[in-house]
N, C-alpha and C positions, 0 to 999 in steps of 0.2 A: 628425367631428361631423355628425350628420344634422339637417337642419332648424334648425340653429343651437342645438340644445338637448341632444341625447343624445350621450354619449361612449361609444365602443367601443374596447376594447383587444384586438387579435387577436394570438395567438401560434400559428403553425401552420407545420410543417416546410417544405414546398415552397411554401406560399401566401405571397405578398407582397401585402398588401392596402393600397391607397392610397385613402382615403376623402376625397371632396371635398365642399365645401359645395354644397348643393342648394337650389333654390327651393322655395317652399311648395307648388307644384302641378307635376304632371308636364308634360313637354313634348309638345305635339301633333305635333312633327316626327318622333317615333320611329315607325319602321315595323318591327314585329316580324318580318315575313317576311324582312327583311334580316339578322336576328339568329339565326334558326333555320331554315336550309334544310331542306326536308322533301320532297325528290324521291326517287323510287324509286332504290335502289342506294346512296344516301348511308349512311355507316356511321361509328360512333364506337366506339373501343376504350378502355376505362378500367381503371385500376388501382384496385381496391377495397381498402379497409382497414376491418376490423371491430375496434373497440377493446373488448377483453374486460374484465369487471369486475376480473380479477386483474392487469390491466396489460399482458397479452399483446396482440399485434396479429396478426390473421389476414388473410392476403393472398389475393386471388383476382383473376382477370381476367374482364372481361365485355365483350362486343361487342353493339352494337345496330345494327340495319339497317332502313331504311325498305323495307317489302316489301308493296306493294299497299294496298288499301282495304277498309273494312268499311261496309256500310250498316246503320244502326241502325233499330229499330222505328219511330222517329219520322221516318224518311226521311233523316236526316243521313248524309252520306258522310264518313268520317273515315279518317285515315292509320293504318296499322299499323306500330308500331316493335317489331321482333321481336328477341329475344336468342338466344344460341346454344343454349338449351334448347328453343326453340320457343314460349316464352311471349311474349305480345305486349301492347302498351299502345296505347290509341287516343287520337290527338292531332289537333288542328287548330291551325294558326297563322293568325291573322287580323292585319291591320295593327296592331290595338290590343289583341289578346288571345291569350294562350297557354292553350289549353283542354285539359284532361285529361278524356276522356269515360268512361274505364273501363279494365279490363284483363282478360286471360285468363291467369291464373297457374296453369294446370293444375288449376283447381278450378271450371271453368265460367266463363262470361262474366259479369262484374259491371260495371254501368254506373251513372252518377250523373245525377240530374236536379235541378237543372241541372248541367252539367259543372263540375268544379273549374277556377276561373280562377287558374292559377299565376302569371301576370303579366297585369295590366291597366294599360295605359299611361295610361288616363283617370283613374287614382287619383292623389291627391296623394302626393308623396314622403313616406315615413316615417309615414303614417297608416294604422292598421289598419282593414280593411273585413271585416265578418262577413256570412256567408250561411248558409242552411240547405239541406241536400241530402237528397233521397230516394234511397236506394240500392236497386238491383234485388233485393238479397237480403232486402228487407223492413225493413232498419234505416234509421235516420236519422243524419245527421252534421252537426255544426256546424263551419264552417270559417272561418278568418281568414287574410287575406293582407295583406302589407305590401310595397308597391313601394319598395324601399330606395333605388334610384338607381343610381349608377355606382361600380364598383371595378375596379382593375387587379390582375390576379393572375398568378401564374407556376405552370405545371404542367410535367410532363415533356414535353408537346407544345410548350412554348414560353411566352413571355410574351404576355398578351393585355390590351391597354389598354382602359379604359372599357367593361368588361362591364356589362350590365344585371343587377342583383341583385334578387331577390324572395324573401321568406320566406313560407312557407305552413304552416298548422297546421290539423289537424282533430282533433276529439275523438270517440272512440268511446263508445257507450252505457255500457260498463263503466268509463269514466273514464280509460282509457289515451289517450295522445295521440301523434300522429305529426307531427313538424316537419321541414321540409326547407328548405334554402336553395339556390337555383338561380342559376348565373352563366352568362349567355349572351354569347358573343363574336360580334361582327359578322362575318357570312360563315361562321361555323363552327358555332354552336349551343352546346349545354351543354358547357362545358369543366371545370366543377366542380360537384359537388353535395355537400351536407352533410346528414346525417340524424340525428335523435334520436328514439328511441321510449321513452316513459315508461310503466312498468308499475306501477300503484298496488299490485297484489298483491305483486310482488317488491320494491317500494320502491326501484327503481333505474332508471337511464337507460342504454340501450344506444345507443352512438354509432358511426356508420360514415360513410365518405365515399368519394368516387371522384374521381380526377383523370384528365383526358384524356391518353392516351398518343399516340394518333394518330387521324386521321379521314380519310375519303375523301369529299369534297364535290364534286359535279358532275364526278367522275372525277379530281379533283386531290387529291394527297396533302397532308395537313396534319400537320406534325410539327416539333418544335423542334430547334434546333442547340445551344442553351445549356440544358442540363437535367441532372438527376441521372444519374450514372453509377454503376457497380457498384464498390464498394470491396472489397478483399481477394478478388478473383476466384479466386485460387489456393485459397482455403479451400473452394471449391465443387467442386474437382477434385483430390483428393489423389492424389499419385503415389508408389507404393512397390512395389518388385518383390515379387511374391508375393501382393499383395492381390487379393482376388477378390470378385465380386458374383454372386449367384444370383437369377434372375428367373423370374417366371411369364411365359412368352413365348407370345403368341398371334398367329397369322397368320390373316387373313381374305382369302379369294380373291375374284375378280371375281364369282363366282356366289353369294357369301354364305357359302359353306362355310368353316369355321374349324377350326383345330387348335391345341392348346395343349400345352406341355411346359415342363419346367424347362430353363433354359440358364444356364451359368456362364461368366463372362468373367473372365479373370485377366491381370494385368500380369506378363508372362513374356518377358523378353528385350528387346532394343533394336536399332535399326538407324540408320545414319547418313543424315541428310537435310540438304542444304544445309550449314549450319555448326553442326549440333547432332546429338545422338543422341536419337531419339524412342522412347518406351516402346511396346511392343507389347501391345495389349489383345486377347487371343485367346480365343475361346470353345471349348466342348467339341465343337463341330462342325467346328472348323478354320478358321472365318472370323476375320478380325482387322482391326484398324485401328491406325495409329501416331499417337500424340498427344504433344504437348509443351505445357508451360506456361512462360511467361516473364513477369515482372512488366510488361514494356513491351508485348509482343506478345500476351499473353493465351493462350487455349487454341486450339491449331491442330491440324488433322488433316493428316498428310503423305502417308499412303498407306492403302490398304485392299485387302481380298480377300474375296470371298464364295465360300465353298466349295460350289459347285454345278456342274453340267455346263456347261462353257464358261466358267467363271469364271476371270478373270485378275487378277494383281496390278495395282493402279493406283497411280501416283505423281502427286501433285498439285503442279504447277509453275505458280505459287507455291502454297504450302501453303494449305489452306482455313482461314480464320479463323472458328472456331466462336463465339468471344466475345472482345472486346477490353476492357481496363479503361477506355478512354476512350470506349466506345460508349454513345451516348445511349439510355436505355431508351425503347422504343417507336418507334425510328427504324430504317428499313431501310438496310443498307449493301450495296451491290452492287459486285462486282468482276468486271471482264472485261478488264483490261489489266495489263501488268507494273507493278511498283512504280514510284513516281515517281522522277524524277531518274536515269533509266537511259538508256544509249545506244539509239538507235532500232533498231539492228541486233542486239539481244540474241538475237532468234530464237525467242522463246517464244510468239508470237502464235497460231500455229495450234494450240497445245496447250492453250489456255485454254478454260474453260467459263464461261458466265454463271452466277453463283451469288450468293445473297443470304443475309446473316446479320442476325438481329434478336433483341435481348434484349427479349422481350415484356413481362416484368415478373415480379412475385411472385404466388404463389398457394399454396394448400395442395394436397397430393396424397395420396390414400389409397393405401396399398400394403399387402401382407400383413405387412410389417415395421412398419407404423405410419403415422400421418398426418404427413407432413413439410411444413415450410415450404420451398418450393422457388423457385428462379429458373428461369423457363421461357425457353428459347432455341430459336429456329427457324433451321435451315439448309436452304436451298432451292436447287435447281439444275435445269437442263433438259438432257435428252439429245436425240438425234435423234428419239426415239419418245415420250418421257414428260416430264411435269413431276413433280418429286420434292420432297417436303418431309419433313424429319425434325426432331422436337422432342426436345430434351433437358430433363429435369427434374433440376436440380442442387441438392443439399442440402448445407449446410455440414458439413464434416468427414466426410460420407458419400459424396460423389461423385454418380454417375448413379444416381438411385433410380427413374427411369422413363424410357421412351422411347416415342414414337409415330412412325410412318412411313407414308407413303402415296405411291403412284405413280399418276398419272393419264395415260391414253392421250391423246396430242395430237390424234389423228384423231377418236376417238369421244367424248372428254371423260369417259369412264367410268373409275372407279377400277379399276386392275389388281390391286393388292395393298395390304394394309394390315397394320400390325404395332402391337401395344402390348405393352410389357414393364413389369412392376412388380416392385420389389425384394421378395424373400422373406427373404434373409439375406445377410450379407457377412462376410468375414474381413479385418480391417484391422490390419496390423502385429501379427499373431498373435492378435488378439482376435476372438472370435465375436460378431457383432452381428446380432441378429434382432429388435430392438425399440428404441424410442427410449431406454428406460432403459439398455439395453446400450450404445447409442451414447454416452450421457452418461458412463458409466463409462469407456469407451474414451478419450474426449476428456480426461477427468481423468487417466487413466493416462499418456497421451502427454505431457500438460503436466507431470506430475510427473517423468517420465523425462527430459524436456528440461531441467527445472530442475536435474537432477543432473549434466548434462553440464558438464565443466570444460574450459577452454581453457588449454593450456600455452603461454606466450609463446615459449619456446625452440622447441617443436615447430612453432609457427606460423611463426616466422622461418625455420627450416630448410626447411619446405615452400614458403614464399613465395619464397625464393631459388632453389630448384630450378624452381619454376613459371615464374618470370620469366626463367629462363635458357633456356627452350624457345624455339626460333626461331618467330616468327609474322610474318605480313604486317601492316604498319602501315596507317594510314588512307590513305596515298598509293597503296595498291595499286589499279590501275585496272580490274582484271578481266582475264580472258583467254579465248581460244578455242583449241581444238585439235581435231585429228582423233585418234581413239583406235583403234588396231588391237587386236582382241581375239581370243585363241585359247583355246578351251575344250576341255580334255582332249585336246590335241594335234590337234584337228579343223581344219577350214578357218577361215582368218582372216576375221572379219567387221569391218566398219568402223562406227564411231559418231562422233558429233560432240558436243562438250561446250562449253558456255559458262558461265563463272563471272563474274557481274557484280560491280560494285564493292562491293555489299552482301553478297557471297558467296552469292547465290542461284544454285543450280545448275540448268542446263537440259541434259538428256541426251537425245539422240535416237539410236536404233539400230533402223532398220527391219528389219534381218535378224536381230535377236536374238529368241529366244523369250522368253516371259514370265519364266521363272526366271532366264535369263541376263541379261535386261535389269535385273531387280531387283538381282541380285548385283553387276553391273558398275556400276550407278548408285550403289549403296551404297559401293563402293570410291572412286569419285570424291568423294562427299560426305565420306568419311573423311579423304581428303587435305585437303579444305577445312577440316573441323572442327579438325584438328590444327594448322592454320595460322591459325585465327581468333584475333584479338586480344581477349581478355577481361580487362579490368582486374581485378586480383586482389581488390581490396576489394569490387567489385561482385558477384563470384561467391562469394567466401569471407569476406566481411566478418564482423565480430563479430555473433553472433546467427544467422548463416546456416550457419557451419561451426565445429566444435570439434575441436582437434587435441591429441593426447596422445602424448608420447614413451614408447613401449613399452620400447625397449632401445637403448642405445648400445653397438654391438658393437666388439670389439677391432680389427677391420679398418677402423674408421673409418666404418662404415655406421650409419645411424640407421633404426630401425623406428618408423614413425609411423602412428597410426590416426586417421582423420577421420570424424566423425559430423555429423549435422545435415541441413538441407534440401538442400544441394548436394553432400554427400559420401556420405551413406547407407552408412556402415559400410565404407569403403574402407581398405585397408592398403597402405602404401608402404614401400619400401626405398630410401633416399636416401644418396648418397655425399657429400652436402654441396653439390653443384652440379647433380646430375642425378638423376632418378628412374630407378633401375635395375630395380626390379620393382614391380608393384602387383597387388592382387587386388580383384575386385568380384563382386557377385551378378548372375547372368544371369536368375534367376527360380527361386523355390522353393529347393530345396536345392542347385541347380547354381550353381557359382562358376567363375571363370576367373582365371588368373594370366598377366600379360604380363611377359616378360623382355626388357628392352632389351639385347641382346647386343652390338650395334654401333651407333655413332652417327656422324653427319657433324658435324664441327666447322666452323662458319661463320667468316667473316673477323672478326666482332666477338666471337667466343668463345662464342656460343650453340650449341645442339646440335639436330640433327634425328635422331630415332630412325629407322633405316633397315633394321634386321634384328632381328626380334623374334618368337620363338615364343610362341604363346598356348595354354596348356594348360587344358582344362576338366575339372572334377572335382566329386565330391560328398564332403562331409565326414561321416564316421561316427565320432563321438567324436574321438579324436586321429588317426585314420587317414583317408587320402584315397584315394578310388577314382577313378582317371583314366577319363574318358569319351571323350576325343579330343584331338587337337592339330593346329593349323594353324601354318604359318610364313609370315610376311610378309618378303619380300626386295625392298627398294625402291632405286631410284636417283633422285637429285635432281641438277639442274644449275643453276648460276647463270646467269641470263639477264637482262642489264640490271641493274636494282636488286634483283631478287628471286630467291630460290631457288624453282624450280618442279619438280613431279614429272616424271620422264622414263620410268620403267619400273617395273612391279610384277609379281612372281610370287607367287602365293598357292596353297599346296598343303597338303593334309592332310584330316583328318576333323573336320568342323564339327558339334558336337552342337547340337540344338535344345532349347528349353525342355521339349518333351514327351519328351525323351531319344532321339528319333530322330537318325540320323547322316546328314549330307550329305557326300558325297565331293567335295572341291573341288580343281580343277587349272586355274588361271586365269592367263593371261599378258596384260598390258596394256602397250602401247607408245604413248607420246604423241608425235605428230609434228605438224609445221606449227603449232607453238605460237606464238601471237602475243598481245600485249596488246591490249585494247580501246582504241579511240581512238588 
C-alpha cells in the first residue's frame, strides 16, 4: 500500500516486490549519489526481455558503461552512459535528483530543457508531479514523475532490499506515451527497469524490462549467488553421432583483413577421458574438440586440436566446464585448482590454466538459418601470451548456432585474431535443418519417434543383470598412482606417470611422449577407468532414458537385445544371461564397430572383467558388411588389496578413424609401482 491508500498487486517471474508503508512526504536523508554510482569504468549488464503481442518473449543482453563526460551548450557537464553499440545517454546524479539530459541513439544528439527528473527525493511519496520540456528536435513533451518509495526486489544478480522506486511517464505530440519504472539499489545503481510504450495508432502497448545480471562498481564485481539457473541444459547441446552443423565462418586478423568460408563440424567418433567417453566434434579442416554432457556436470570440453602448423592435441585436466546446470546466470565461475576434497598430492597443479565460465544470459541471434533465441555462454582463459575468450550461442534442439572468438596479446593489448561463425544449415538425426520451420519439424519428428519406443521388461532385466555383473570400483576406492612404461611399435620404452583420484579424474604426464602417443596412451588409461566406474543402473538407463527390446532368444541361450534412447543410441548387445559377449555401436556416420568379449576374468565375488576383446570396424551396405579394420585389446589385471587394478595392456591392429583413414596401432603399456592414494 502506498501512502495508506493505493493497493498494488505485482506478479512477475524473478521480481519479488515487498511494498512498505510510507510517510506522506519524502525523507530528506536520502542521498541519491549513494544509490547510483556514476564513476568512469562502472558498468552494468542486463538481461532484456521484450514481450511481444503474440505472447512470445525476445531476449537480449545489454551492457552500459560510464565513459567520460559531455559539455552541453548551456555549460552543463554530464556523464556519458554508453552501451555496446556506442549509443550513449547523458546523466547527472545529485544528492536529491537523478536527471536525464538526453541521448545520442545513432540519430544525432537530442537533449531536454529542463532535463527529465527520473527521481526527485524532494517530492512527496506517491504523488505525481508534472513538468513541461522543450526538446532539441523542436518538439515539446509533458512529463510526469511519481517517487514511489522503497521496494525490495530479486534479480539474477541477487536480492536487493529497500530499493528506491520511481515511475516516469512522458507524452509525445502524436499521443503515444512512454512509461518507465526504475529501481535503484544502494551502492549498485539501477537493478531493474520496466518499460511500456503505448501506440494509439496500433492500439496496443509494448512492454519490456531489464534485470541486472552483474555489475562492476568501483572495480568490485556485483553478482548474486541465489538466482535463476538454466533448466534442461542438455536441450541446448544435442549429442548424436553423425549430426553436423555448417557455418559461415569468418576470421579477422590483427591488421583488419578477413576471410570467410563455409565450415562443417560433425560429431564423428569418441575418445575416453577420465571416467567417460567424449564425443568428437571434428570439422572439415581436421580441427576438433571433445565434449560431454551430464545432467549434474553440464557441458564440458575434455580436449581439442587446431589443425595448423605446430598444432598439438590438448587434454584439459580437469575438463573445462563450458556451462553447468547449477551455474547462476550472470555470475563468473573461475577454476584454477583441482576439484574439492582431493588429496594435496594429486599432482595436477602445474597442468592447470586459469579459466572462467559465465552463462551471460538469453538473447536473439541472427544467422543464415534464421533468428534463434539463444543462451550465450562465455569461456575465457589465459595463455603465456594471450587472453582468450570464446562465446557459444546455444539454441534449444539445435546446438551451437553461433560462435565468437578473440585472442588479445598480453603485451600490446591488441586483438591478434577474431572469429565469428553463424549457422547456415545442420543435419540432425538424419533431418536437414536450414530454417526455424525445418527445426520445428525435426523436433516434432524426434518426439514422435520417441513416443513409439517401447520398453520390454524382460529385455531390461536381462541387460540390467549383465550390467550389474560387470566388475566396478565402489565408492570406497581411494584413487591410485602408478608409473607406466610405454613401448610404441617396438621402439624405446618411455615412462609416464598417472594419478587417478577418488572421483576418477585422471592426470597423465609423459614428458617424452609425442603429441600423438600422449593422446593415445592417455585415452587407454581413461578407458581402464571408465570401465571400472560405478554408474547406478537406474541413473543411466532409467525409464525414459533408455528403451530395451528383445530381438531374438537364440537356441544357444544367448539373447540379442537392442537399446535406444538418450543413453543407448541404437546399441546392439549379445548377452548370455550374465555377461555381455558382443556389442555394436556407431563410431560416426556409416562407420560402426563390434566388440567381442572373447575372454573374461572372474573375480572372487562372481563378477567379470573383460580382458581380451577384438574390436572390428565396418560399414553396413544393405545386409552386407564391409570391414574397415580391427584392433585387439589384451589386458592383465591383478588383485591388490581390496581392488582389481590394471597391470598390462597390449593394443595392436588397424584403427579406422571417422574420416575412414587408418591408424596402425602397436602399443604396450606396463603399470609399475602401483599404490593407492592416502
